[in-house]
N, C-alpha and C positions, 0 to 999 in steps of 0.2 A: 453830596459833592456839589460845589458851586461851579459857576461858569467862569471861564477865563477868555481873554481876548488876545489874539496873536495878530501882529502887523507884519506882513511879509513884503520885502522888496526882492524880486526874483530877477536875476541877471542871466544873460546868455541868449541863445536863439529861442526866444519865447513869444515873439510877435509874428503873426502870419502863419502860425502852425496849429491853430485851434486851441491854444493854451487856456484862454478864458472860458470857452465852452466846456472843455474837459475839466477845468477847475470847478465850474458850477456843478457838473455831474458828480464829481468826486465829493464835493461839499454836501450835496443833497444825499448822496449815498451814506456818508458818515454822520449826517444829522447836524452839521454846523450851519450857522447863519452868518450873513455878512455880505461882502461884495468883492468883485475883482475888476480891475481896469488896466488898460495899457497906459503907459506914461510916454511923454514925448521923447525921452532919452533912450527908449528901447526896452526899458524894464517893464515888468508887470507888477502892479501893486495889489495886494490882497489883504483884506481885513476880515477876520473870522472869529466867531464866538462859539464856544461849546465847552464840554468838559475836557480835561487834559488828555484823556484817552482818544477822544474824537479829534482833537487838534493835532495830536501826535500822528494819527493816521493821515491827516491832511498834509502835514509836513513831509511825511514819508512819500506821499504821492507827488508833492510839489517838486521834490528833487528829481523825479522821473519825468513828469509831465506827459503830454501826448507823444505819439510815435516819433514825430519829426522835431521835437524840441530838444535842445541841448542846454541844460541848466548848468551854469558855471559857478554861481554863488547865490545864497539866500541870506539876506540880512533879516534876522528875526528879532522882534521886540515883543515882550509880554507886557500887556497893559491891563488896566482894570476894565472888566466887562460892564457894559451899560444895559444890555438886554434890549436894545433899541430895534433889533432886526427880527423880522418874522420869517424871512426866507433868505436865500443866497442869490444875489443879483449880479448880472454883468452890467457894468457902467460904461 
């Protein structure tokens, strides 16, 4: 099975609640690579590569987030994976 890339734009109360650190831990736990960062508009952007099972687990986590997060929407785009990442970083 090949790898896939998911691009996430996560909306809601997702900044200032430890979302990026929790996303990194979840990504490492599921074995995906990529990055996560805050955007100036209050969203969190995440780019992740892995097999579809791993990415589905990360998407499921993304809807929950850490304890004090409140996710209201996730815009998800599937893209062609490049394999350029060796780990999952916070930017």
